TORKOL-4160 file (C-alpha; in steps of 0.2 Angstrom, whole numbers, padded with zeros to 4 digits, m for minus):
401
<pt num="1" X="m0036" Y="0089" Z="m0147"/>
<pt num="2" X="m0028" Y="0098" Z="m0132"/>
<pt num="3" X="m0037" Y="0114" Z="m0135"/>
<pt num="4" X="m0054" Y="0105" Z="m0135"/>
<pt num="5" X="m0049" Y="0096" Z="m0119"/>
<pt num="6" X="m0044" Y="0113" Z="m0111"/>
<pt num="7" X="m0061" Y="0121" Z="m0117"/>
<pt num="8" X="m0071" Y="0107" Z="m0110"/>
<pt num="9" X="m0061" Y="0109" Z="m0094"/>
<pt num="10" X="m0066" Y="0128" Z="m0093"/>
<pt num="11" X="m0084" Y="0124" Z="m0096"/>
<pt num="12" X="m0084" Y="0111" Z="m0081"/>
<pt num="13" X="m0073" Y="0122" Z="m0070"/>
<pt num="14" X="m0087" Y="0126" Z="m0058"/>
<pt num="15" X="m0090" Y="0108" Z="m0055"/>
<pt num="16" X="m0072" Y="0103" Z="m0051"/>
<pt num="17" X="m0070" Y="0113" Z="m0035"/>
<pt num="18" X="m0078" Y="0115" Z="m0018"/>
<pt num="19" X="m0084" Y="0131" Z="m0011"/>
<pt num="20" X="m0067" Y="0133" Z="m0003"/>
<pt num="21" X="m0058" Y="0131" Z="m0020"/>
<pt num="22" X="m0052" Y="0114" Z="m0016"/>
<pt num="23" X="m0051" Y="0103" Z="m0032"/>
<pt num="24" X="m0063" Y="0088" Z="m0033"/>
<pt num="25" X="m0054" Y="0080" Z="m0048"/>
<pt num="26" X="m0037" Y="0081" Z="m0057"/>
<pt num="27" X="m0028" Y="0071" Z="m0070"/>
<pt num="28" X="m0015" Y="0057" Z="m0067"/>
<pt num="29" X="m0001" Y="0054" Z="m0080"/>
<pt num="30" X="m0002" Y="0036" Z="m0085"/>
<pt num="31" X="0016" Y="0032" Z="m0087"/>
<pt num="32" X="0020" Y="0037" Z="m0070"/>
<pt num="33" X="0006" Y="0027" Z="m0062"/>
<pt num="34" X="0013" Y="0011" Z="m0069"/>
<pt num="35" X="0030" Y="0012" Z="m0060"/>
<pt num="36" X="0035" Y="0016" Z="m0042"/>
<pt num="37" X="0042" Y="0033" Z="m0041"/>
<pt num="38" X="0055" Y="0027" Z="m0028"/>
<pt num="39" X="0055" Y="0013" Z="m0016"/>
<pt num="40" X="0043" Y="0011" Z="m0001"/>
<pt num="41" X="0056" Y="0007" Z="0012"/>
<pt num="42" X="0072" Y="0018" Z="0013"/>
<pt num="43" X="0085" Y="0011" Z="0001"/>
<pt num="44" X="0103" Y="0007" Z="0003"/>
<pt num="45" X="0107" Y="0013" Z="m0014"/>
<pt num="46" X="0104" Y="0029" Z="m0024"/>
<pt num="47" X="0096" Y="0020" Z="m0039"/>
<pt num="48" X="0081" Y="0009" Z="m0042"/>
<pt num="49" X="0078" Y="m0003" Z="m0057"/>
<pt num="50" X="0060" Y="m0007" Z="m0062"/>
<pt num="51" X="0058" Y="m0021" Z="m0074"/>
<pt num="52" X="0041" Y="m0026" Z="m0083"/>
<pt num="53" X="0040" Y="m0042" Z="m0094"/>
<pt num="54" X="0025" Y="m0039" Z="m0105"/>
<pt num="55" X="0018" Y="m0046" Z="m0121"/>
<pt num="56" X="0021" Y="m0035" Z="m0136"/>
<pt num="57" X="0006" Y="m0038" Z="m0148"/>
<pt num="58" X="0016" Y="m0030" Z="m0163"/>
<pt num="59" X="0032" Y="m0041" Z="m0161"/>
<pt num="60" X="0021" Y="m0056" Z="m0155"/>
<pt num="61" X="0033" Y="m0060" Z="m0141"/>
<pt num="62" X="0037" Y="m0055" Z="m0123"/>
<pt num="63" X="0048" Y="m0040" Z="m0121"/>
<pt num="64" X="0057" Y="m0031" Z="m0106"/>
<pt num="65" X="0052" Y="m0013" Z="m0102"/>
<pt num="66" X="0065" Y="m0006" Z="m0090"/>
<pt num="67" X="0065" Y="0010" Z="m0080"/>
<pt num="68" X="0079" Y="0016" Z="m0069"/>
<pt num="69" X="0076" Y="0029" Z="m0056"/>
<pt num="70" X="0091" Y="0039" Z="m0051"/>
<pt num="71" X="0091" Y="0050" Z="m0035"/>
<pt num="72" X="0102" Y="0065" Z="m0033"/>
<pt num="73" X="0118" Y="0063" Z="m0022"/>
<pt num="74" X="0111" Y="0076" Z="m0009"/>
<pt num="75" X="0093" Y="0071" Z="m0008"/>
<pt num="76" X="0093" Y="0053" Z="m0013"/>
<pt num="77" X="0078" Y="0044" Z="m0021"/>
<pt num="78" X="0060" Y="0050" Z="m0020"/>
<pt num="79" X="0050" Y="0044" Z="m0005"/>
<pt num="80" X="0032" Y="0039" Z="m0004"/>
<pt num="81" X="0027" Y="0056" Z="0002"/>
<pt num="82" X="0033" Y="0063" Z="m0015"/>
<pt num="83" X="0019" Y="0053" Z="m0024"/>
<pt num="84" X="0006" Y="0065" Z="m0015"/>
<pt num="85" X="0016" Y="0080" Z="m0020"/>
<pt num="86" X="0016" Y="0075" Z="m0038"/>
<pt num="87" X="m0003" Y="0072" Z="m0038"/>
<pt num="88" X="m0004" Y="0090" Z="m0030"/>
<pt num="89" X="0007" Y="0097" Z="m0044"/>
<pt num="90" X="m0004" Y="0088" Z="m0057"/>
<pt num="91" X="m0020" Y="0096" Z="m0049"/>
<pt num="92" X="m0012" Y="0113" Z="m0050"/>
<pt num="93" X="m0008" Y="0110" Z="m0068"/>
<pt num="94" X="m0025" Y="0104" Z="m0072"/>
<pt num="95" X="m0033" Y="0119" Z="m0063"/>
<pt num="96" X="m0022" Y="0130" Z="m0074"/>
<pt num="97" X="m0029" Y="0121" Z="m0089"/>
<pt num="98" X="m0012" Y="0116" Z="m0096"/>
<pt num="99" X="m0009" Y="0133" Z="m0102"/>
<pt num="100" X="0010" Y="0132" Z="m0099"/>
<pt num="101" X="0024" Y="0121" Z="m0093"/>
<pt num="102" X="0027" Y="0133" Z="m0080"/>
<pt num="103" X="0015" Y="0133" Z="m0065"/>
<pt num="104" X="0014" Y="0146" Z="m0052"/>
<pt num="105" X="0007" Y="0142" Z="m0034"/>
<pt num="106" X="0009" Y="0145" Z="m0016"/>
<pt num="107" X="0014" Y="0133" Z="m0002"/>
<pt num="108" X="m0003" Y="0137" Z="0007"/>
<pt num="109" X="m0013" Y="0132" Z="m0009"/>
<pt num="110" X="m0004" Y="0116" Z="m0012"/>
<pt num="111" X="m0006" Y="0111" Z="0006"/>
<pt num="112" X="m0025" Y="0114" Z="0005"/>
<pt num="113" X="m0025" Y="0103" Z="m0011"/>
<pt num="114" X="m0016" Y="0089" Z="m0001"/>
<pt num="115" X="m0026" Y="0091" Z="0015"/>
<pt num="116" X="m0010" Y="0095" Z="0024"/>
<pt num="117" X="m0010" Y="0108" Z="0038"/>
<pt num="118" X="m0003" Y="0124" Z="0031"/>
<pt num="119" X="0011" Y="0126" Z="0044"/>
<pt num="120" X="0029" Y="0127" Z="0044"/>
<pt num="121" X="0032" Y="0108" Z="0046"/>
<pt num="122" X="0021" Y="0105" Z="0030"/>
<pt num="123" X="0030" Y="0119" Z="0021"/>
<pt num="124" X="0047" Y="0111" Z="0025"/>
<pt num="125" X="0040" Y="0094" Z="0019"/>
<pt num="126" X="0035" Y="0102" Z="0003"/>
<pt num="127" X="0052" Y="0110" Z="0000"/>
<pt num="128" X="0061" Y="0094" Z="0003"/>
<pt num="129" X="0049" Y="0084" Z="m0008"/>
<pt num="130" X="0052" Y="0097" Z="m0022"/>
<pt num="131" X="0071" Y="0095" Z="m0021"/>
<pt num="132" X="0070" Y="0076" Z="m0022"/>
<pt num="133" X="0058" Y="0077" Z="m0037"/>
<pt num="134" X="0069" Y="0090" Z="m0046"/>
<pt num="135" X="0085" Y="0080" Z="m0043"/>
<pt num="136" X="0078" Y="0063" Z="m0049"/>
<pt num="137" X="0082" Y="0057" Z="m0066"/>
<pt num="138" X="0071" Y="0044" Z="m0075"/>
<pt num="139" X="0078" Y="0032" Z="m0088"/>
<pt num="140" X="0065" Y="0023" Z="m0098"/>
<pt num="141" X="0071" Y="0009" Z="m0110"/>
<pt num="142" X="0057" Y="0005" Z="m0122"/>
<pt num="143" X="0046" Y="0009" Z="m0107"/>
<pt num="144" X="0039" Y="0027" Z="m0110"/>
<pt num="145" X="0023" Y="0027" Z="m0120"/>
<pt num="146" X="0022" Y="0041" Z="m0132"/>
<pt num="147" X="0003" Y="0043" Z="m0136"/>
<pt num="148" X="0005" Y="0056" Z="m0149"/>
<pt num="149" X="0016" Y="0044" Z="m0159"/>
<pt num="150" X="0009" Y="0028" Z="m0153"/>
<pt num="151" X="0026" Y="0021" Z="m0149"/>
<pt num="152" X="0036" Y="0014" Z="m0135"/>
<pt num="153" X="0052" Y="0025" Z="m0133"/>
<pt num="154" X="0068" Y="0026" Z="m0123"/>
<pt num="155" X="0069" Y="0042" Z="m0114"/>
<pt num="156" X="0080" Y="0050" Z="m0101"/>
<pt num="157" X="0073" Y="0066" Z="m0092"/>
<pt num="158" X="0069" Y="0075" Z="m0076"/>
<pt num="159" X="0051" Y="0078" Z="m0072"/>
<pt num="160" X="0053" Y="0096" Z="m0069"/>
<pt num="161" X="0066" Y="0107" Z="m0078"/>
<pt num="162" X="0066" Y="0122" Z="m0066"/>
<pt num="163" X="0060" Y="0125" Z="m0048"/>
<pt num="164" X="0058" Y="0142" Z="m0039"/>
<pt num="165" X="0053" Y="0141" Z="m0021"/>
<pt num="166" X="0052" Y="0158" Z="m0013"/>
<pt num="167" X="0060" Y="0162" Z="0004"/>
<pt num="168" X="0052" Y="0169" Z="0019"/>
<pt num="169" X="0061" Y="0186" Z="0016"/>
<pt num="170" X="0055" Y="0186" Z="m0002"/>
<pt num="171" X="0037" Y="0183" Z="0003"/>
<pt num="172" X="0038" Y="0196" Z="0016"/>
<pt num="173" X="0045" Y="0209" Z="0004"/>
<pt num="174" X="0031" Y="0205" Z="m0009"/>
<pt num="175" X="0018" Y="0207" Z="0005"/>
<pt num="176" X="0025" Y="0224" Z="0010"/>
<pt num="177" X="0025" Y="0230" Z="m0008"/>
<pt num="178" X="0008" Y="0224" Z="m0013"/>
<pt num="179" X="m0002" Y="0224" Z="0003"/>
<pt num="180" X="m0009" Y="0207" Z="m0001"/>
<pt num="181" X="m0007" Y="0192" Z="0011"/>
<pt num="182" X="m0008" Y="0178" Z="m0002"/>
<pt num="183" X="0006" Y="0177" Z="m0014"/>
<pt num="184" X="0009" Y="0164" Z="m0028"/>
<pt num="185" X="0028" Y="0166" Z="m0029"/>
<pt num="186" X="0033" Y="0148" Z="m0030"/>
<pt num="187" X="0033" Y="0139" Z="m0047"/>
<pt num="188" X="0039" Y="0124" Z="m0056"/>
<pt num="189" X="0042" Y="0120" Z="m0074"/>
<pt num="190" X="0037" Y="0103" Z="m0081"/>
<pt num="191" X="0050" Y="0095" Z="m0093"/>
<pt num="192" X="0045" Y="0094" Z="m0112"/>
<pt num="193" X="0043" Y="0075" Z="m0111"/>
<pt num="194" X="0030" Y="0075" Z="m0097"/>
<pt num="195" X="0021" Y="0090" Z="m0103"/>
<pt num="196" X="0019" Y="0083" Z="m0121"/>
<pt num="197" X="0011" Y="0068" Z="m0113"/>
<pt num="198" X="m0001" Y="0079" Z="m0104"/>
<pt num="199" X="m0005" Y="0088" Z="m0120"/>
<pt num="200" X="m0007" Y="0071" Z="m0130"/>
<pt num="201" X="m0020" Y="0066" Z="m0117"/>
<pt num="202" X="m0011" Y="0051" Z="m0110"/>
<pt num="203" X="m0019" Y="0056" Z="m0093"/>
<pt num="204" X="m0034" Y="0049" Z="m0083"/>
<pt num="205" X="m0046" Y="0057" Z="m0071"/>
<pt num="206" X="m0042" Y="0055" Z="m0053"/>
<pt num="207" X="m0055" Y="0058" Z="m0039"/>
<pt num="208" X="m0046" Y="0070" Z="m0027"/>
<pt num="209" X="m0059" Y="0067" Z="m0013"/>
<pt num="210" X="m0055" Y="0048" Z="m0013"/>
<pt num="211" X="m0037" Y="0052" Z="m0014"/>
<pt num="212" X="m0037" Y="0063" Z="0001"/>
<pt num="213" X="m0047" Y="0051" Z="0011"/>
<pt num="214" X="m0035" Y="0037" Z="0007"/>
<pt num="215" X="m0019" Y="0047" Z="0010"/>
<pt num="216" X="m0026" Y="0054" Z="0026"/>
<pt num="217" X="m0018" Y="0044" Z="0040"/>
<pt num="218" X="m0003" Y="0033" Z="0045"/>
<pt num="219" X="0005" Y="0020" Z="0035"/>
<pt num="220" X="m0004" Y="0025" Z="0019"/>
<pt num="221" X="0011" Y="0024" Z="0007"/>
<pt num="222" X="0005" Y="0007" Z="m0001"/>
<pt num="223" X="m0014" Y="0011" Z="m0001"/>
<pt num="224" X="m0010" Y="0027" Z="m0011"/>
<pt num="225" X="0000" Y="0018" Z="m0024"/>
<pt num="226" X="m0012" Y="0004" Z="m0025"/>
<pt num="227" X="m0027" Y="0016" Z="m0027"/>
<pt num="228" X="m0018" Y="0025" Z="m0042"/>
<pt num="229" X="m0014" Y="0009" Z="m0051"/>
<pt num="230" X="m0031" Y="0001" Z="m0048"/>
<pt num="231" X="m0040" Y="0017" Z="m0053"/>
<pt num="232" X="m0031" Y="0015" Z="m0070"/>
<pt num="233" X="m0035" Y="m0003" Z="m0072"/>
<pt num="234" X="m0053" Y="m0002" Z="m0067"/>
<pt num="235" X="m0056" Y="0007" Z="m0084"/>
<pt num="236" X="m0072" Y="m0002" Z="m0091"/>
<pt num="237" X="m0071" Y="m0016" Z="m0078"/>
<pt num="238" X="m0075" Y="m0018" Z="m0059"/>
<pt num="239" X="m0063" Y="m0033" Z="m0057"/>
<pt num="240" X="m0044" Y="m0033" Z="m0059"/>
<pt num="241" X="m0033" Y="m0049" Z="m0057"/>
<pt num="242" X="m0014" Y="m0047" Z="m0055"/>
<pt num="243" X="0001" Y="m0057" Z="m0050"/>
<pt num="244" X="0006" Y="m0053" Z="m0032"/>
<pt num="245" X="0024" Y="m0050" Z="m0036"/>
<pt num="246" X="0021" Y="m0040" Z="m0051"/>
<pt num="247" X="0010" Y="m0027" Z="m0043"/>
<pt num="248" X="0019" Y="m0028" Z="m0026"/>
<pt num="249" X="0037" Y="m0026" Z="m0033"/>
<pt num="250" X="0035" Y="m0019" Z="m0050"/>
<pt num="251" X="0022" Y="m0006" Z="m0048"/>
<pt num="252" X="0021" Y="m0002" Z="m0029"/>
<pt num="253" X="0039" Y="m0003" Z="m0026"/>
<pt num="254" X="0040" Y="m0016" Z="m0012"/>
<pt num="255" X="0057" Y="m0025" Z="m0009"/>
<pt num="256" X="0061" Y="m0039" Z="m0021"/>
<pt num="257" X="0068" Y="m0049" Z="m0007"/>
<pt num="258" X="0051" Y="m0050" Z="0001"/>
<pt num="259" X="0043" Y="m0068" Z="0002"/>
<pt num="260" X="0026" Y="m0071" Z="m0006"/>
<pt num="261" X="0018" Y="m0071" Z="0012"/>
<pt num="262" X="0026" Y="m0054" Z="0016"/>
<pt num="263" X="0019" Y="m0046" Z="m0001"/>
<pt num="264" X="0002" Y="m0053" Z="0002"/>
<pt num="265" X="0001" Y="m0047" Z="0020"/>
<pt num="266" X="0006" Y="m0029" Z="0014"/>
<pt num="267" X="m0006" Y="m0029" Z="0000"/>
<pt num="268" X="m0020" Y="m0036" Z="0010"/>
<pt num="269" X="m0018" Y="m0022" Z="0023"/>
<pt num="270" X="m0018" Y="m0009" Z="0009"/>
<pt num="271" X="m0033" Y="m0017" Z="0001"/>
<pt num="272" X="m0043" Y="m0017" Z="0017"/>
<pt num="273" X="m0039" Y="0001" Z="0019"/>
<pt num="274" X="m0046" Y="0004" Z="0002"/>
<pt num="275" X="m0062" Y="m0006" Z="0007"/>
<pt num="276" X="m0063" Y="0005" Z="0023"/>
<pt num="277" X="m0062" Y="0021" Z="0012"/>
<pt num="278" X="m0076" Y="0014" Z="0001"/>
<pt num="279" X="m0066" Y="0012" Z="m0015"/>
<pt num="280" X="m0065" Y="m0007" Z="m0015"/>
<pt num="281" X="m0078" Y="m0020" Z="m0012"/>
<pt num="282" X="m0067" Y="m0035" Z="m0008"/>
<pt num="283" X="m0049" Y="m0042" Z="m0011"/>
<pt num="284" X="m0045" Y="m0060" Z="m0014"/>
<pt num="285" X="m0029" Y="m0070" Z="m0015"/>
<pt num="286" X="m0027" Y="m0087" Z="m0024"/>
<pt num="287" X="m0013" Y="m0099" Z="m0027"/>
<pt num="288" X="m0013" Y="m0104" Z="m0046"/>
<pt num="289" X="0001" Y="m0117" Z="m0050"/>
<pt num="290" X="0013" Y="m0111" Z="m0038"/>
<pt num="291" X="0011" Y="m0093" Z="m0041"/>
<pt num="292" X="0000" Y="m0081" Z="m0031"/>
<pt num="293" X="m0013" Y="m0069" Z="m0038"/>
<pt num="294" X="m0023" Y="m0055" Z="m0031"/>
<pt num="295" X="m0041" Y="m0050" Z="m0037"/>
<pt num="296" X="m0048" Y="m0033" Z="m0033"/>
<pt num="297" X="m0066" Y="m0029" Z="m0035"/>
<pt num="298" X="m0072" Y="m0011" Z="m0035"/>
<pt num="299" X="m0086" Y="m0005" Z="m0024"/>
<pt num="300" X="m0102" Y="0001" Z="m0032"/>
<pt num="301" X="m0106" Y="0019" Z="m0029"/>
<pt num="302" X="m0123" Y="0021" Z="m0021"/>
<pt num="303" X="m0133" Y="0035" Z="m0027"/>
<pt num="304" X="m0140" Y="0047" Z="m0014"/>
<pt num="305" X="m0154" Y="0059" Z="m0016"/>
<pt num="306" X="m0146" Y="0071" Z="m0004"/>
<pt num="307" X="m0133" Y="0083" Z="m0011"/>
<pt num="308" X="m0116" Y="0082" Z="m0003"/>
<pt num="309" X="m0109" Y="0096" Z="0006"/>
<pt num="310" X="m0097" Y="0107" Z="m0004"/>
<pt num="311" X="m0087" Y="0112" Z="0012"/>
<pt num="312" X="m0084" Y="0095" Z="0021"/>
<pt num="313" X="m0076" Y="0086" Z="0006"/>
<pt num="314" X="m0062" Y="0077" Z="0015"/>
<pt num="315" X="m0069" Y="0063" Z="0026"/>
<pt num="316" X="m0062" Y="0057" Z="0042"/>
<pt num="317" X="m0049" Y="0042" Z="0040"/>
<pt num="318" X="m0060" Y="0032" Z="0051"/>
<pt num="319" X="m0076" Y="0035" Z="0040"/>
<pt num="320" X="m0081" Y="0018" Z="0032"/>
<pt num="321" X="m0091" Y="0021" Z="0016"/>
<pt num="322" X="m0099" Y="0009" Z="0004"/>
<pt num="323" X="m0092" Y="m0009" Z="0001"/>
<pt num="324" X="m0100" Y="m0024" Z="0009"/>
<pt num="325" X="m0090" Y="m0033" Z="0023"/>
<pt num="326" X="m0080" Y="m0048" Z="0017"/>
<pt num="327" X="m0090" Y="m0064" Z="0021"/>
<pt num="328" X="m0076" Y="m0072" Z="0030"/>
<pt num="329" X="m0073" Y="m0057" Z="0041"/>
<pt num="330" X="m0092" Y="m0056" Z="0045"/>
<pt num="331" X="m0091" Y="m0074" Z="0050"/>
<pt num="332" X="m0076" Y="m0071" Z="0062"/>
<pt num="333" X="m0084" Y="m0056" Z="0070"/>
<pt num="334" X="m0099" Y="m0067" Z="0075"/>
<pt num="335" X="m0089" Y="m0080" Z="0084"/>
<pt num="336" X="m0082" Y="m0080" Z="0102"/>
<pt num="337" X="m0064" Y="m0075" Z="0103"/>
<pt num="338" X="m0060" Y="m0091" Z="0113"/>
<pt num="339" X="m0068" Y="m0102" Z="0099"/>
<pt num="340" X="m0058" Y="m0093" Z="0086"/>
<pt num="341" X="m0041" Y="m0096" Z="0095"/>
<pt num="342" X="m0045" Y="m0115" Z="0098"/>
<pt num="343" X="m0049" Y="m0117" Z="0080"/>
<pt num="344" X="m0034" Y="m0108" Z="0074"/>
<pt num="345" X="m0023" Y="m0118" Z="0086"/>
<pt num="346" X="m0031" Y="m0135" Z="0080"/>
<pt num="347" X="m0028" Y="m0130" Z="0062"/>
<pt num="348" X="m0010" Y="m0126" Z="0064"/>
<pt num="349" X="m0007" Y="m0142" Z="0074"/>
<pt num="350" X="m0015" Y="m0152" Z="0060"/>
<pt num="351" X="m0005" Y="m0143" Z="0047"/>
<pt num="352" X="m0021" Y="m0137" Z="0039"/>
<pt num="353" X="m0020" Y="m0126" Z="0023"/>
<pt num="354" X="m0005" Y="m0121" Z="0013"/>
<pt num="355" X="0012" Y="m0117" Z="0019"/>
<pt num="356" X="0009" Y="m0098" Z="0014"/>
<pt num="357" X="m0007" Y="m0097" Z="0024"/>
<pt num="358" X="0001" Y="m0105" Z="0040"/>
<pt num="359" X="0016" Y="m0093" Z="0038"/>
<pt num="360" X="0004" Y="m0079" Z="0037"/>
<pt num="361" X="m0005" Y="m0084" Z="0053"/>
<pt num="362" X="0011" Y="m0086" Z="0062"/>
<pt num="363" X="0016" Y="m0069" Z="0057"/>
<pt num="364" X="0000" Y="m0062" Z="0064"/>
<pt num="365" X="0002" Y="m0072" Z="0080"/>
<pt num="366" X="0020" Y="m0066" Z="0082"/>
<pt num="367" X="0014" Y="m0048" Z="0081"/>
<pt num="368" X="0001" Y="m0051" Z="0094"/>
<pt num="369" X="m0012" Y="m0046" Z="0081"/>
<pt num="370" X="m0030" Y="m0050" Z="0087"/>
<pt num="371" X="m0039" Y="m0062" Z="0075"/>
<pt num="372" X="m0054" Y="m0050" Z="0073"/>
<pt num="373" X="m0042" Y="m0036" Z="0067"/>
<pt num="374" X="m0032" Y="m0047" Z="0055"/>
<pt num="375" X="m0034" Y="m0048" Z="0037"/>
<pt num="376" X="m0045" Y="m0059" Z="0025"/>
<pt num="377" X="m0033" Y="m0073" Z="0023"/>
<pt num="378" X="m0032" Y="m0077" Z="0042"/>
<pt num="379" X="m0051" Y="m0076" Z="0043"/>
<pt num="380" X="m0053" Y="m0087" Z="0028"/>
<pt num="381" X="m0041" Y="m0100" Z="0035"/>
<pt num="382" X="m0050" Y="m0101" Z="0052"/>
<pt num="383" X="m0068" Y="m0102" Z="0044"/>
<pt num="384" X="m0062" Y="m0116" Z="0031"/>
<pt num="385" X="m0055" Y="m0126" Z="0045"/>
<pt num="386" X="m0071" Y="m0124" Z="0055"/>
<pt num="387" X="m0081" Y="m0130" Z="0040"/>
<pt num="388" X="m0070" Y="m0144" Z="0038"/>
<pt num="389" X="m0073" Y="m0150" Z="0056"/>
<pt num="390" X="m0092" Y="m0148" Z="0054"/>
<pt num="391" X="m0092" Y="m0158" Z="0038"/>
<pt num="392" X="m0081" Y="m0172" Z="0046"/>
<pt num="393" X="m0093" Y="m0172" Z="0061"/>
<pt num="394" X="m0108" Y="m0173" Z="0049"/>
<pt num="395" X="m0101" Y="m0188" Z="0040"/>
<pt num="396" X="m0096" Y="m0197" Z="0056"/>
<pt num="397" X="m0114" Y="m0195" Z="0062"/>
<pt num="398" X="m0121" Y="m0202" Z="0045"/>
<pt num="399" X="m0110" Y="m0217" Z="0046"/>
<pt num="400" X="m0115" Y="m0221" Z="0064"/>
<pt num="401" X="m0134" Y="m0219" Z="0060"/>
């Protein structure tokens, strides 16, 4: 099976890169997508527990799948930037057609894949990230899916068994000996467990163009993780509905101490980023019997007769592609700012809406966030109150007449 996949990869190799050799697609290991590879915020401790309560169709009951992430004493737990490096490592392995657990590369090559500037600062970030990844231990308790044996297993392992990052002196000596400027003197070796999952085919396609577009900019830690999990869940569907706390804490890695309104605010901002990048069409939150859910709808790709440029594969972070504007946001953008402020003040004074909505609005006002730049929940809150006033005025006029 693995041989057939690698042969298919070789046949399609010319379609997977731009003219400059930057990969357009890679493969994401699906066990790692379902858990946060380290917390979003700097932790106080050196371990992180991730617990998922799921329904087991074989046992016909709910079971607990637990993962513990243990950082090294020196480098600590993985950071969100390490997610990008892991995707880059997967891209290097995919490009090498899964020929070996050991993958050779250059820092310059990996920076190009990630759309990082190939300079000293980026090289230092790569080295630090590799050290954290190499020093991290993963403990899975009935939480690692072994596709080859179709069974949930308990595993303890490191993602990579060996790491070789060449020094500047080593690089200079090699250039003097060979006369070649580009040298692939760095390497890493995947552990047997993770590489077996690669060969078993428990991997999914990942659009590297979209990944680079989403990762390019400030405060992109949550959008990157949200993109990877949604890209898995959107298999054979365009709409995904999840519990806010489950995706926010158990998958993305936000603090379990966050209130529902804080989780919603962060997820809303990340969802709007994916809308701006053309990946999502819309995002919606709803309260169902005291528990908040979030629904994501994937954007429909628009076919174009023009062929895309092979060189300019990485779009600007400000480029807004696809995705129709949310109707509440579109309504807000058409209203005068003074009117929006009056409506919001009146809504709060009347205790309109749910406590969570009012808390969300108060948070935006505390941060001096303009209404037009706020998220969908605030826009929806104001429009609903405006519609309520309009309906009330209409009923009053009908009674008077």
